Residue, then its C-alpha position, 0 to 999 in steps of 0.5 A: m647727556k655727555k659722558l667722557i672717561l677719564s683713565t688715570a695711570l698711576i704708574l708711580s703709585t707705589c714706591l713702598l718703603a720700609a716702615t722703620p723709625v726714621h733716626s733708626e740703624e736701619a735706612l729706609t729703603p724703597v722696595e719694588t714699585t707696582s703699577s695700577e690704573s683707576a678710571a673715573v667717569i666725567e659726566y656732565k648734565g646740561g653743561y654742569p659736571t654731576a655731583a659724583t663727577a665733581e667728587a671724583m675730580f676733587e679727589e684727583y686735585d687734591y692727590q695731585a697738589a699733595t704730590q707737588f707739595y711733596i716734591w716742592g717741599y722736599a727740600y725742606l725735609n732735608s734740613i728738617g731731617l738734620d735739624k732733628g739728627l742734631a737734636a738727638m745728639g743732646g744739647s740746646k738749640w744753641a749748641n755747636y755740633i761737632f763731628d770730631q772724629r770725622i764724618q764716618p760711615q755710621h754717621q747718616v750725613m747727605t754727601a759728607n766729606g770724611e776728611v774735614i771736620y764739620f761743625w754744624s747749627r741747629a735751624l734757628d728762628v731769626s723772626k725772634g730777633p737778629i742772631v750773630f755767628e762768630v766763625p774762625p779763621r781758615g774755615r769754609g762755609h755757608f748759611w742756608d735756609l729751611s728750604q735750602r736757598a742759599l743765604g750767604d758763605v764763609g770762609d775763603i769764599g765769603p766776605d771775611g776771606g778766610k779771616g773769620g769774623k761775625y756774621l748777623l743773620v736778619a729776617r725778610d722783615y728786619d729793619g732794625p739797626e745794621p751794626e758795623g763790624y758784621h756781615i750782615y745776610r738776610s733770610p728772604y723766604s724763610d725764617f728758619v737758618m742753618f749754618v755748617g762750617r768746615a775745618f781742615p786738619e791738613g791745614e791745621g796741622s793735625l785733627a786735634n787743632a781743627v777740632n779745637l778750631a772748630k770749637t771756637a765757633r759760636w751763634y747766640p741772640y744779637s740782643e745778648e751780644g754784650s753778655p752772650p750765653a755760655h758757649e755749648t758744644v756738642l761732640i758727636g764723635d763715633r756715635r750712630f748719626s741720621q738725618e734721614w727723614p720720612r720717605d712715606a706719608r709721614a713726610f706730610d707731617w713734617l712739612g706740617e710741622a715746618f709750616i706751623g712754624d715758618r712763615p711761607p714764601a710767596e713762591g709756596l702760598a698756592h701749595l699751602g693754599n691747596m693743602r688747607r683742603l687736606g688738614l694744613t693750616p699754615g701758622e696753626s696746625w696740621k690735622p688730616d683726616e682720614r680722607a686726606k690720609k689716605i690721598l696723602d699716602r698715595a700722594a707720598k707714594a707717587a712723589e717719592a718715585i718722581v724725586l728719585s727719578m729726578a736725583y738719579r735719571d735727571r732729564n735735564e742732566t748736563l755733563m762737565y765734559e763732552d767726552r766724559n760721564w762726570v756730571v755738574g755737580f750743582r744743577n740749579k742756576n741760582p742759589q735761590f732756585l729763583p733765576k732772573g731774566e735780563d729785566g731782573l725779574f724772576t722767570h721761574e722757580e726750578v723745582e726739579e733741580r732743587a728736588g732732585l739734587w737736595h735728595q742727596i746733598v744738605g746745605n747749599f752754597m751761595e758760590q756752588g763751585s769756585s770762581k777764584p783759583g785755590t779757594g773753594q771746591f770743584p765737585l763733580l757728581g758721578y753715577k755712570d761708568d764710562k760705558g754709561e752704566m749706573l754704578n753697582g756694588s756688585h762690580t769692580y771698578r777703577l778711576r786713575m787720578q792723575a799725578d800732579i792734580p792742579v788743587a792748592q789742597f786737596w782731592q777725595m773721592p767718596i763713595y755714597s750709598s744710593k739709598t742712604r746717600a751716606f757713606v757706603e756702609t761695610d765691615q771695612h768701615r771706609g767712605a772715601i779715598t783722600s789724597t792726602d792719605e800717605n799709604l796710597v800705592k802710586n804708580a810709576d808715573g805718580s798716578i793713584d788707581v782708586y778701586i771700588g768693589p766687593e773685593a780688595p785688588k791684590g797689591y792695591e789694598p790701601n787704595w780700595i774701598k769696599t761696596n755692597p753687592d747689588e747696592g747702587w752707589f755714586t760718588l761726589l768727586r770733589l778737588y779742594g783749592p781747584l786752580e786755573p787748569i781745572l776751572n777752564k777745564e784743561w785738566q779733566p778727570n778719567d771716567i770710572e772703569r768697570i774692570g774685571q766681574 
């Protein structure tokens, strides 16, 4: 008889989360983690594992499989959360949802821009037939699928070149006609597609003009092209909104729901095969038994802690500049998370990159930065100050934005909560500083000092964003319409400096 002792350290076993409804006013918040150890005896008789060993190993296998499925499927939760959040605002699945008063701190939208007017679609099923999207001119946007894989862009970074037009979204196996006059995007990995567009008040002349432009966007089944259904818009206004998703065992209910309705991609078949043991029959049902629920609860706690580590302590972190703490905005090398080698074949799937970044960003561009001066945006992630310390709302920071930043449009520095990944919500009711604000105080040389902290700096109140003590925050500095000096890194932003307390 041979015996081995297998000790499994469940270091990540309890990223416990408040049991708050997902779309409540209070976001789900991680609290203290603890650690524990479990030991299983691995025993063989005649070279065969004993029945007790097999039972323990299958328990461990199912736990590990559930943990990996949660991480692999994390970006699905982001899309599903957005779809459910939009549905809660009323309207049909074909409605155009417009944030007509700009995104505000009570709108829990992942790393949103507070300057533009957003207009969104729900998750729409292209397996039922092609879908037409009519997008207006001068906007910017993109299509992605339920797993956050990019499908294509629109506007100045898309094939319409900023003129607007019609787009046709089709399923992976669509073999019907490809009508003239449409830009056609195929969805190879999911049957559900989503769209977000942006209208720019600074370009349209006013907020009202940008909202009116957004209202002209519409989508409907291609089968109804001759007589499309009535155009429906839902204005979100200043109502509370949340796209938050379950960050505990309930996440598996959402993933189960997704794969009952969606055909799985080839990349996910192994995960879905493993999940059959825990109650998921793709395309049919999600019925975990009591044993499965216990495993799923443990797996969710570990997986959530892993994803948070990928998001905020990325082991593959890439700095944008050698001597600055700004991080490359998009970590993935491929907009579908499937890089190819020189032979044109996929080399691997970017699981960590997708889970870590799509913890706090919703939607995905095909062109994730800007390759043509004066178009798109140049995003920079910032989690740390100039000394490499994580940003915290208890302290006061300053970012000096140089004069005459080389952008064709504007720059914006938003402040996001590490807990909600949306604007920090305080009684100041302000989430970002934007160069279009004429009230900003400028220094003698034309530079602008942006202040972030719990108290306003005297004389610089217009340049200040209030934070909550002991709440981590990060930024996604956006440079809209970046010009050549930004794209070739000749121009570089300063680091965020901690000053005073």
